[in-house]
N, C-alpha and C positions, 0 to 999 in steps of 0.2 A: 395539472399534475397533482395527484394526491400523495401526501407524505406517507410512506410505508412505515408501519409501527417499529420495525427493526431499525430503520434509519433514524427515526425519532429517538429511540433509545440510545443509539450510538452517539448522536449529537449531544444528548443530555449527559452521557458519561464523559465525553470529551470536554464539555463545558465545566462539569464538576471538577475534573482533574486540573483544568486551567485556573480555577478560582480557589482551589484548596489552599489552606494556609501554608506558608513557607516553613513554619516551625516544624510541622509534621514531616515535611520533605527533608529537613535537615538531618533527621535520624538515618536517612538512607544515602547521604551524599557519598560515602565511601564505596558504595556499590553501583553507582551510576556509570553509564557509558560516557567516555570523554566527548565533549562537545566538539563537533567538527563537521564540515561539509563532506558529503560522500557522493560518489558516482559509481555506477556499476552496470553490469550486463545481467540479463536474465533470460530464461527460457521456460516454457510452460506447456501444459496440456489442458485443453478445454474438453472435459469428459462428456458433456452433453452433445457437443457438435463434432466430436472426434477430430479435433484440429490441434496442431502444434503451433506454438508461438515463439517469437524471439523479440527481445526488446532491451530497453535501457531505462535507467532511472537516476534521479538526482535526489539527494536528501539535504535539506537546509534546516538546521535546528533554530527554533524561535522560542526560547524558554523551554517549557515542557512539551510543546508541540513541535513536530517535525513536518515541514512542508515537503511533499514528495511528488513532484511532477514525474510522469513516466509515459512511455509509449511502447506499443507492441504491434507487431505485424503477424497476421495469422496465415498459416499455410494450409492448403487443401481446398477442395471444391464443395465439401459438405457444410462448411461453416458459413453462416450468414454474414459474418463480419470479415472485412479485409484488413482494417487497422483500427486501433483504439488508442486514444490519448487520454491520460488521467490527470486530474488535479486533486490529489489526495492529501490528507493530513493524518499523521500517526502519533500515538502516544506510547512511549516506551515504559515498561514496568518490569517487575521481576528482578532477580539477582543480576546486577550489572546492566540492566536495561535490555536483557536478552529476549524478552517477550514484548510484542507490540500489537496494537490493534488500531483500526481507524476506518476511514471512509472518505468519500469525496465524489466529485463529478466525473462522469465518463462521457467521452465524445467518440462515437464509433461510425465507421463508414459501413453502412448496410448495403451489401452487394445487390440484392434483389431490387431495392428501391433506388439505388444509385444516388443516395443522399446520406448526409451525416445526421445521426440521431444523438440526442443527449439522454443521459440517465445518471445512475449513481453506482458506486462501488462500496462494498463492505469487505473488510479483510482482517486477518490476524496472522501473525507469523512468529517464527523462532529464529534467533541469530545463533549460529554455532561457533562462536569465538569469544574469547575473553574481552572484557571491555577495553583493555589497553591495546588490543590488536589493531593494526592498520587495515588488515584484510578481513572482511566479515561475510562468510558464506551464510546464506539464509534459505529458509523454506517458508512459503507464504500460501495461505489458503484464501482464495478470492472469489467473491460473487459479484457479478455485474448485472444490474437490472436496467435493460434497455430494450425497447421495441417489444414489450410484453414477453420477454424471456429473462431468465436468471441463471445462465450457465455457471457451473462451478469450475474453477481452474486451480490447478496446483502449479505454483511458480517456484523454480529454484534458481538461485543466482549468487553473485558475490558483489559486495560493495567495497570500495577502497576509500579510505579517508584521504581526501585531496587537499584539505586546508583546515585550519583551526579558527574558531571564532573567539 
């Protein structure tokens, strides 16, 4: 599997954000989102394959990185995918951590082949809530690169803070 240049750039940005000095981050502490475990539901539209999806996700913060496992089920007969599981990581930035971006691994059930294929995701999103809010509606723009396709999905959902770290 050849590393896509966009994925390489995303990993470099994530690594740079993780090793950046904490002194620079201290300037923005008052604007960061509260640290907490989140869980939520989401729905989306795959515009290339004309399919709707429904799913759920979990968010576990680890320093500046948020680990975000998720899963989606796809509806319709035109989509090549039946379900997708994601092992993603995201980095929050912007005022109150309301903008985020990241990527990770994708595991999809390809209907025509009857088997599970692996690939990767790239995404960025916006959170439409104040950092102190327990309920966080979001919009996410996501690309999944699996089985020589890269469909674009728009995902809307809401996460709920379920615990503090």
